[in-house]
N, C-alpha and C positions, 0 to 999 in steps of 0.2 A: 504494500500500500504506500503510495507516495504522499507527501505532505499535503498537496492540494486536495487530494481525495480525503485524507484524514481530517482536514479542517471541517468537513461536513459533519463530523461526529460531535461537534460542539454547537451550542446555541448562543454563541457570543454576540451581543449587540455590537455594531461597529463602534470603534473608538476606545475600546478597553485596552489601554497601554499601561496597566498597573499590576502586572503579575507579581512584581517584586513585593507588593502588599498582600495580594491573595490571588490565587489562580482560579480559573473557571473550570468546573468539572466537565469531563466528556459525558455525553448523554447516557452511556451505559452505566457510569458511576452514579449519576443522579437518579436513574431509574431503579437501580438496585437499592439505593438508599430509601427511595420513596416506598418501595415494596416492603422493606423491613419496618419502616415507620408505621405502615398500615397494619402489619402484624402486631407491633407493639400496642397500637391503639386498641386492637380488638382482643389481644391476648390469644392469638391464633397460632403461636409458635413458641417452642422452647428457645432459650437463649443460645443453645449450642450451635445451631447453624449460623447465628450472627458471629459467634466466637471463631468459627472456622475462617472468617474473613481476616482475622488477626494473623493466622498462619499464612494465608495467601499473601497478605501485604508484606509480612516479614520476609518471605521467600522472594517476592518480587523486588523488594528493596535490596536484599543481599545480592541478587543477580545483577542489579544495576551497578553496584559498586565493586563487583568482583570479589565478594566475600562469601563465606559459608553462613547459612541461616543460623547455625549454632553460635555464631559470633555476633549476632544482632539482637539487641534488647529493644522492647517497645516501651514507649513512654508517652507523655503528653506535651512536654516542652523541652526545648534545648537547655534551659537553665537547670532543670531537674537532672538531666543527664550529666551535665558538666559538674554539678554539685556533688554527684556521686563519684565521678571520675576524680574529683579533687581529693577523695579519701586515699588515693594512691600516692599522694605527695608526702614527703617527710616533713617534720616540724621545721618551720623557718624556710620553707622552700622558696625558690626564686623563679618567677614565671615572666617570660617576655610576651607582651601583647602589643599589637599595633595601636597607635595613638587614637585613631578613629575606629573603634570596634563596637559593634552592637553590644549593649550591656549584658545580654544573656550569656555572652562569652567573655565577659569582663568581671562582673560582680561576683560570680562564684570563685574566681581566683583572688579577687581583692579580699574576700572573706577568709580564704584559706591560706594565703601565701603573701609574699612580698612581690608586688607587681612592678615591673619596669615597662613603660610604654615607649615605643620608638616609631618613627615614620614607617608606613606600611612597606615601602620599598627597601627598608633597612633591617627587616626582621631577621633574615638569615645572618647578616653581619653582626647582629647583636647577641647571637647565641655563643656563649663561652663555656669554659669548663665548669663555671659556677651556676649554669642555668639548668634548673631541674625540669622545666617544661616550657614549651612554646605553644601558645594558643592563638589561633587566627582564623579568619574566614577565608574559605577558598575563593569566594567572590564577595567583595565589600558591598554592603547593601546601599550605601548612600551614593557611591561613585561608580560601581560596577567593576572596580579594579580587580583583576584576576591575579591572585597570589602566585609567585614563582615556586610552586610546590616542590619541585625537585631540588631546587637550591636550598630550601628550608630543610627538607629531609636530609640532604647531604650534610649540612652544617650540624643538624641535631645528632645524627649518627656519629659524627666525629667527636662529639662531646658527651655522649650518653644521655641526651636530652629527650624527654617524651614529646611526641608530636601530636597535638590535639587540634582538630579542625572542625569548624562549623560549616556545614555544607548546605545550609538552608537556602542560600541564594545561588547554589550551583547545581545540585542534583535535580535532574529533569531536563536541563538544557546543556550542561557542560559534562562531557564524559569524565567520570570520576573512578579511580581505582585506589583501593586502600593500601596498596603495597607501600610500606614505609611509614604508614600512619598507625599510631597506637590507639587513638580514639577519634571517632567522627560522629557528630550529632547533626541531625537534620529534622527541622520542622517541616511537615509534609503539606502544609496548607498554601504554599507558594507555588513553586515550579512543578511540584508533584500533584498539584491541583486537587488536593484532598480536603475534607472538612478539618477545620482547626480542632486540635485535640488529639491528633495522631502525630507521633514523632518517633524517630528511630535512632539508635545508638550502636555504632560498631565499636566493640570492645575487644581488643586483641587478647588472645589467651594469656600472654605474658603480663599484660596490664591487669587482667582480672585477678591474678594471684596477689596483687598489691591492693586491691580495692575491697571496701566493705559495703555490703548491700544495705544502705541506711534506710531504704524504704521497703524492706523485706515484707512479703505478703503472700497470701495463698496462691496467687497466680504464678509466682516464681518457684513453686514447690517442685520437688523432684518427681513426684507422682502427679503429673499434669492433670489438673481438674479434680484431684482428690485430697489436696492438703487443706481441708476445711477446718479441722478442729484439733486442738491439743498438741502437746510436745511429742517428740523432740523437734528441734529445728531441722528441717529437711528440704534444703533448696536444691534446685537443678544444678548439674555439674557444668553447665555452659552459660552463655550470656543470659538465658532466661532467668537466672537467679536475680538479675537486676531489673526484670520487667516491673512496670507498674501494672496494676489491674486495669485493663484497657477500657476506654470509653467505646463500647462496641460499635455504635453507629458511625463514629469517625472512621473506623477501619472498614466498615461495610462500603463506605465511599472511597477509601484509599486503595483498596485492593484492585478494583478494576481500572482505576486511573493509572496506577503505577504499572500494571500489566500492559496497558495500552502503550505507554511510553516505551517499554521494553520491546513490544511488538513493532513499533515504528522504528526504533533504534535511536538512541540518544545522539549519536553523531549526526544523523540526518536532521534531528530537531535542532541541534546546535547550528548546523550550517544555515538552516532556514532563519533561525532567530537572529544570528549575527548579521546575516545579509540584510534583514529588515532594519536592524539597528544602524548598520552602516549606510543604508539608504537615507535614513533619518539624519544621520550626521552629515552626509554629503549635501542634503538639502539645506542644511544650516551653515554650510561652508567649513565643516570640520573634517579633520583627517579620519580615515577609518581606524577601527580598533578591533579588539578580540573579544568583545563582551556583548551580552544581550541587554545590558542596562546602560542608559545614556543619561548623564546629568548635565544640564545646561543652564546658563544664566538666561532666562527667557521669561516673558510675561505670561505666567500660568493662566491668568484670567482669559487670555485669548483662546487658549486650548479649551477651557471650560465652556466658553461661549459657543465654541464649535462642536460641543458634545464629545470632546476628547477627555478621557479620564486618566489623569496621571497623579503623581504625588509630589510633595515638596519635602526634600530631605537635606539637612545641613544648608538651608537657604537657597537651594537650587531645584529647578524642576527636574524630576526623575521620571523618565519614560522607560518602560520595559516591554520587551517583545517576545511573544511565545508562539506556540504551534498554531493557535487559532487566529493569530493576527495575519493581516494581508497587506499587500502593497498599497491598497486603497486606504487602509488605516494610516499608514505612514504618510502618504501624500496629503491626506486631509490635515494631519498634524503639521506638516511642513507649511502647507498653505495658510493655516491659521497663524503661524508665527512669522511668515514672511510677507 
């Protein structure tokens, strides 16, 4: 299926250039969710078929990032995942973080460690023998800056530093592989086009040995679906030990959306998204870039008047382009600004 054909699987109104805030569900995800909400309304189903969507979503996300499903935990937010990852740090740990980093990947480290912030393009250079961890976004949410992952991994490996990545603005349009990464967290409601309340955490086996499951609960039990009552503590031997009890309906919508992205191929989605972003940049007289997010100094009220929905981050208009967007969306936005 090519991208032009795939775009017909969405019901996006023209002018939605704000996937970096939230993504729009493919029709199959919306319809599966509506069916389950009807079951909930009438009490016509057990919860176990809904819970099966959690396993589907976990497997689909693992496939997307080149990981084993056994190394992926489910959660609700990036900050919760990062807060548990922080239990792997020693007392007095030192963590390098970019200066402009979304606080879900900053506050957990500020609570647990001594944080040093540096310019985003200097992260790899800031990693030294005294750096316990480096935490950064694969794609920066305000600017669309794509982190030089391989440079950061190389520097971290040279100094025994943990590599911790927030992929919320990357997974779904940017091909991601967790080779060299110790922990990766992703909120699914943006480029994975899922309901807010689904999030995933890749936790490497070596990292898990250093972590404590602060939110241990029945869902992370070794006997899946049977750890309801009483001692002893009996958690799963893989990343499921760090699961949060899932908000089922979020995963009912997440599973088909992520499966569809895998079916389309993230590389093809990437090429489509970046081409639209670069068409937008060219229309405004800017050089091409490597990202699906474009931040510009522009009169956002003109876009709003033309029915173009974007966001403002760090004082600039932020436009973001995804699989359901078209050349016509881009040209309307350029015309509104020029």
